[in-house]
Structure formats: C-alpha cells, structure tokens
C-alpha positions in Angstrom: 105.9 41.0 14.1 105.7 44.6 12.9 105.5 47.4 15.5 103.7 50.6 14.7 103.6 53.5 17.1 101.6 56.7 16.7 102.5 60.0 18.3 100.4 63.2 18.3 97.3 64.9 19.7 93.6 64.2 19.8 93.3 63.5 16.1 95.8 60.6 16.3 94.2 59.6 19.7 91.1 58.9 17.6 88.7 61.7 18.6 85.8 62.0 16.2 85.8 58.3 15.4 83.8 56.7 18.2 83.2 53.0 18.6 80.0 51.4 19.8 81.5 50.8 23.3 82.3 54.6 23.6 86.1 54.3 23.0 87.9 56.2 20.3 89.5 54.3 17.3 91.0 56.8 14.7 93.1 56.7 11.6 96.2 55.2 13.2 94.3 52.1 14.4 92.7 51.7 11.0 96.1 52.0 9.3 97.6 49.5 11.8 95.1 46.9 10.7 96.2 47.4 7.1 100.0 47.1 7.6 100.2 43.4 8.1 97.9 40.3 8.4 96.0 39.9 11.7 98.2 38.9 14.6 101.4 40.2 12.9 101.3 43.8 13.9 101.6 45.4 17.3 100.1 48.9 17.6 100.9 51.5 20.3 98.9 54.7 20.3 100.8 57.2 22.4 98.9 60.3 21.3 97.4 62.6 24.0 94.6 65.2 23.5 95.9 68.7 23.6 99.5 67.8 22.9 101.8 70.3 21.2 105.1 69.6 19.4 107.2 70.0 22.6 105.0 67.6 24.5 105.5 64.9 21.8 109.3 65.4 21.8 109.6 65.4 25.6 106.9 62.8 26.6 105.9 60.6 23.7 109.2 60.2 21.9 111.0 58.3 24.7 108.1 55.8 25.0 108.0 55.4 21.2 111.8 54.7 21.0 111.5 52.1 23.8 109.1 50.1 21.6 111.6 49.9 18.7 109.0 50.7 16.0 109.2 49.6 12.4 106.7 52.3 11.5 106.1 55.5 13.4 103.6 58.3 12.8 104.0 61.9 14.0 101.1 64.2 13.5 101.2 67.3 15.6 101.2 71.1 15.3 97.5 72.3 15.2 97.5 72.8 19.0 100.7 74.8 18.7 98.9 77.3 16.5 96.3 77.9 19.3 98.8 78.6 22.1 100.2 81.9 23.4 103.9 82.2 22.8 103.8 80.6 19.3 107.4 80.0 18.3 108.1 78.7 14.8 111.8 77.8 15.5 110.9 75.9 18.7 108.2 73.9 16.8 110.7 73.2 14.0 113.4 72.0 16.5 110.8 69.7 18.3 109.6 68.2 15.0 113.2 67.7 13.7 114.2 66.0 17.0 111.1 63.7 17.1 111.1 62.7 13.4 114.9 62.5 13.1 115.2 60.4 16.3 112.6 57.9 15.0 114.2 57.7 11.6 117.6 57.1 13.2 116.1 54.3 15.3 115.2 52.5 12.0 111.5 53.4 11.7 109.7 54.5 8.6 108.3 57.8 9.8 104.9 59.2 8.7 104.3 62.9 8.9 101.7 65.3 7.6 100.8 69.0 6.9 97.4 70.4 7.7 94.6 72.1 5.9 93.8 75.8 6.4 91.4 76.0 9.4 89.9 79.3 8.2 88.9 77.8 4.9 87.9 74.5 6.4 85.5 75.9 9.1 84.6 79.2 7.3 85.8 81.3 10.2 85.5 85.1 10.2 88.4 87.0 8.8 89.9 88.3 12.1 90.3 84.7 13.2 90.9 83.0 9.9 93.9 85.1 8.9 96.0 84.6 12.0 95.3 80.9 12.1 96.1 80.6 8.4 99.5 82.4 9.1 100.3 80.0 11.9 99.3 76.8 10.2 101.3 77.9 7.2 104.3 78.3 9.5 103.8 74.9 11.0 103.4 73.4 7.6 106.6 75.1 6.4 108.8 73.7 9.1 107.2 70.2 8.8 107.8 70.3 5.0 111.4 71.2 5.7 111.9 68.4 8.2 110.3 65.9 5.8 112.7 67.1 3.1 115.8 66.4 5.2 114.6 63.2 6.9 113.6 60.2 4.7 110.1 59.1 5.3 106.5 59.3 4.2 104.9 62.8 4.1 101.3 63.6 3.4 100.2 67.1 2.5 96.5 67.3 3.5 96.3 70.9 2.3 96.6 69.5 -1.2 93.8 67.0 -0.8 90.4 68.4 -1.9 88.7 65.7 0.1 90.1 67.3 3.3 87.8 70.2 2.8 84.7 68.1 2.4 82.4 68.7 5.3 81.5 65.0 5.3 85.0 64.2 6.5 84.5 66.1 9.8 82.8 65.1 13.0 79.9 66.9 14.7 82.3 68.9 16.9 84.0 70.4 13.7 87.3 70.1 15.4 88.2 66.5 14.6 87.8 64.2 11.6 84.8 62.0 11.6 85.1 58.3 10.8 85.1 59.1 7.1 87.9 61.6 7.7 90.0 59.2 9.8 89.6 56.6 7.0 90.8 59.2 4.5 93.9 59.7 6.6 94.5 56.0 6.9 94.0 55.3 3.3 96.2 58.2 2.2 99.1 57.0 4.3 98.6 53.4 3.1 98.9 54.6 -0.5 102.1 56.5 0.2 103.6 53.6 2.1 102.7 51.2 -0.8 104.2 53.6 -3.3 107.6 53.7 -1.5 107.7 49.9 -0.8 106.7 50.2 2.8 104.9 47.5 4.8 101.3 47.1 3.5 98.8 44.3 3.6 95.2 45.5 3.0 94.1 49.1 2.2 91.7 50.5 4.9 88.1 50.7 3.6 87.2 54.4 2.8 83.6 53.9 3.7 82.4 54.1 7.3 81.7 50.8 9.1 79.8 52.2 12.1 76.5 54.0 12.1 76.8 57.7 13.0 76.1 58.2 16.8 72.4 58.8 17.5 71.3 62.1 18.9 70.8 60.4 22.3 74.3 59.0 22.2 75.7 62.4 21.4 73.8 64.0 24.2 75.0 61.2 26.6 78.6 61.7 25.6 78.3 65.5 26.1 76.8 65.0 29.5 79.3 62.4 30.7 82.5 63.3 28.9 82.2 66.1 26.3 81.2 68.9 28.7 84.4 68.4 30.8 86.5 68.2 27.6 85.0 71.4 26.3 85.5 73.1 29.6 89.2 72.2 29.7 89.7 73.3 26.1 87.8 76.5 26.4 90.0 77.6 29.3 93.2 77.5 27.2 91.9 78.0 23.6 89.2 80.6 23.9 91.5 83.3 25.5 94.2 82.6 22.9 91.8 82.8 20.0 90.3 86.0 21.3 93.8 87.6 21.6 94.6 86.7 18.0 91.3 88.0 16.7 91.6 91.3 18.6 95.2 91.8 17.4 94.1 91.1 13.9 91.2 93.6 14.1 93.5 96.3 15.6 96.2 95.9 13.0 93.6 95.8 10.2 91.9 99.0 11.6 95.2 100.8 11.5 95.9 99.5 7.9 99.1 97.7 8.9 97.9 94.1 8.8 100.7 93.4 6.3 103.2 93.8 9.2 101.8 90.6 10.8 102.4 88.8 7.5 105.9 90.1 7.3 106.6 89.1 10.9 105.5 85.5 10.4 107.5 85.2 7.2 110.6 86.3 9.1 110.0 83.7 11.7 109.5 81.1 9.0 112.8 82.1 7.3 114.7 82.0 10.6 113.3 78.5 11.3 114.0 77.2 7.8 117.6 78.4 8.0 118.1 75.8 10.8 117.7 73.1 8.2 120.1 74.5 5.6 119.6 76.0 2.2 117.3 74.3 -0.3 114.7 73.1 2.2 111.9 75.4 1.1 108.3 74.7 2.1 106.7 72.1 -0.1 110.0 71.0 -1.6 109.3 67.3 -1.3 105.8 66.4 -0.3 103.9 63.3 -0.9 100.4 62.9 -2.3 98.3 59.7 -2.6 98.1 58.4 -6.1 
C-alpha cells in the first residue's frame, strides 16, 4: 500500500476543480489515482486554504510525518507573497524544514515554483511589479531547497501552458480542472522520469462539465461570498499597501531601490543553503 500526503494551500486543497457533489478534488487527488492501481494507494490531503509556509511547517508537517508517506507534495508560497511582513529567509527556513523533514522520513518529495501572477492575470504595473518581486523570491528559495534536498521539482514558470487562460478557473485565483490536470500530469511525468511510483498518467482532458451559471451563482451565495469576505479582509489591504508603495517609489524615480532590497533579501536567504545553490540550479520540467 502506497501512502501519498499533500501539503499546501487552497490550490492543493482542490479549489477550482469542483465535483458534481459540490466538493473539491484537485491535482493531488488526480495524481494519487495515477500512482498505483485502485485500492493500492492511500491519499491524505492536509492542505488548508490560506496557508502560508509557516503554517505548513507548524501544522501540516507533523500530521504528514505521522502518516509515514512514501510520496509527499509541498506546494506553498503564493499566500506568503500577499501577506504583510514578507520575510524571504523565514519562508526559506520553513520550506527547508518541511521538505527536508519529509525527505529524511523516507518520502519522495514533490515541490514546485510558481508562474508570475502579474503576467498571468495581466495586472496593472503598480501591483504586478511587487508581486513579481515576491514570487521570484519565493521561487528562488524553493529552487535552493530543491537543489539541496533530493526530490521532484516542477518549475511552472517555465511551462507555457501555465499561462494559458483555459487552465484557470472562473475566479482567476485557482487552476480550473484543466489546470489541475496539468499539474497532476506534469508531476506524474517527473516521477516516471526518475523511477518513482507511477501507474497510469492522469488524463489531461477535463472529465466534468464546467459548472453551469446557476451552479456558480449557488456556490457564490452559499459558500463563495463568505470565502471572498475572509480573503478580502486580509488580502485587499496588503495588495493596496504594495500598490501604493510601488506608485510612491516610482513617482520619486527610485523604484530600483525596491528591486535592490528584495535581491539583498534573496541573497541573505540563499546564503543559508550554502554556496552553489543559485535560483534555478536544478529544476525539473516535464518531458
């Protein structure tokens, strides 16, 4: 019996890939079905909407280790970029602790870097630039951890398909079913290439009809409005602060100072992992 655990935030929890009964499925569940024949894999999805890297290390990692996984996935970092008090070194420490602990427990660990949200969602420059800096910083430390800890690493920023609008759900915040299938299939290919456990590649084509307009309205009325309210309370103020700061520095002609500051933070964080672990040093890509 193969045991697969998934750690992360709302994407790994399955948001954007609704099932007919109203539950979420997601890429991790799709991949779990492809790792071993039916009845020979146990899947535990520990991901929580809104989780940041520290939450995963503190709350999800102990539960994952208790399950003694053969395969473990850690996809987290996007929510870190949206929070006040963004700390590259703290994110790197949390990622290193989580991924390293799972590897030392004997699991094959899956990790990923993320696409640029400004390019993905065509955001205005005052918002796109600070988010691009932060996602680049998260990706840099994730690359560094993947370089020092054996495992399977997927760089979504290098996948042209990740920027295809068809891959994203109506809310434009999470992958749609097609996007979740892209994630599952990409990880499957990397696992197969390194001799990891694989059985049947997840189908890249959606198996469910897109939610009807009535179903979307019903979800928004019963669940979505509460979710949007919770997220707007913590995300909107943070995004507004970033955009205002970007506008102010740009107005004064010193926006390059923000670039320099984040690069210093990245350099400090990477120094924790020793020399030679530069961003993108050892990243995987589906064949």
